[in-house]
NUMI-763538 format. One record per residue (C-alpha): residue number from 0; x, y, z. Coordinates in steps of 0.5 Angstrom, whole numbers, plus 2048, in hexadecimal, padded with zeros to 3 digits. Each point is the difference from the previous one (the first is absolute). Layout:
// residues N
resi/xx/yy/zz
NUM/X/Y/Z
...
***
This chain:
// residues 112
resi/xx/yy/zz
0/800/800/800
1/803/807/7FE
2/800/806/803
3/7FA/803/7FC
4/7FC/7FB/803
5/801/802/807
6/7FA/804/803
7/7FF/804/807
8/7FC/7FC/805
9/7F8/800/800
10/7FB/7FD/805
11/7FC/7FA/7FE
12/7FD/800/807
13/801/805/805
14/802/7FF/807
15/7FA/7FC/804
16/801/7FE/807
17/7FE/7F9/803
18/800/7FE/807
19/803/7F9/803
20/801/7FD/807
21/7FA/803/803
22/802/807/7FD
23/807/800/804
24/803/800/7F9
25/7FF/804/7FA
26/802/7FF/7F9
27/800/806/7FA
28/800/7FD/7F9
29/800/803/7F9
30/802/7FE/7F9
31/804/804/7FB
32/803/7FF/7F9
33/807/803/7FF
34/806/7FF/7FC
35/805/800/802
36/7FE/7FD/807
37/7FF/806/805
38/803/802/807
39/7FA/800/805
40/800/805/806
41/7FA/800/805
42/7FE/806/804
43/7FC/801/806
44/7FE/807/801
45/805/803/7FC
46/805/7FC/804
47/804/7FA/7FC
48/7FF/7FA/803
49/806/7FC/802
50/800/7F8/801
51/800/7FD/807
52/7FE/7FB/804
53/7F8/802/7FF
54/801/803/7F9
55/802/7FC/7FA
56/7FF/802/7F8
57/801/7FC/7FA
58/7FF/800/7F9
59/7FF/7FA/7FC
60/800/7FE/7F8
61/7F9/7FE/7FE
62/801/800/7F9
63/803/803/7FA
64/802/807/803
65/7FA/7FF/805
66/802/801/807
67/7FC/7FF/807
68/802/805/805
69/7FF/7FE/808
70/800/804/806
71/7FF/7FB/806
72/7FF/803/807
73/800/7FC/806
74/7FE/801/807
75/7FC/806/7FE
76/7FF/806/805
77/7FB/806/7FF
78/807/804/7FF
79/800/7FC/7F9
80/7FA/804/7FE
81/801/805/7FA
82/801/801/7F9
83/804/7FB/7FD
84/803/802/7F9
85/804/7FB/7FB
86/805/803/7FB
87/803/7FC/7FA
88/805/803/7FC
89/805/7FE/7FA
90/804/804/7FB
91/7FA/801/7FC
92/7FC/803/806
93/7FC/7FF/806
94/7F9/7FF/803
95/7FD/800/807
96/7F9/7FE/803
97/7FE/801/807
98/7FB/7FD/805
99/7FE/802/806
100/800/7FC/807
101/7FB/802/805
102/7FD/7FC/806
103/7F9/801/801
104/7FE/803/807
105/7FD/7F9/802
106/807/7FD/801
107/802/806/804
108/7FF/800/808
109/7FA/804/802
110/802/806/805
111/7FB/801/806
***
């Protein structure tokens, strides 16, 4: 594949959120097309997310120039709420999408 066939990343599926482990684990997942393969960055409230014991992310090839991008948060806490943004970029350009994580008031302890 020559350079003429390269193109900027674009979303096939915008980020979606699912819960596992009774809500203790959150998984953000999206799919994109890109050539060459993209560099991925995740942000929460404009802060770059750094991988640690609770937070991991990965990118998997799921077809020709197609990628699945996953952010996995374990031991979810209310402090994890906020606006999450995934940014994908390569030499041809960049694209970003956001998803908001907020906890419903029913999950919060009631003040008396």
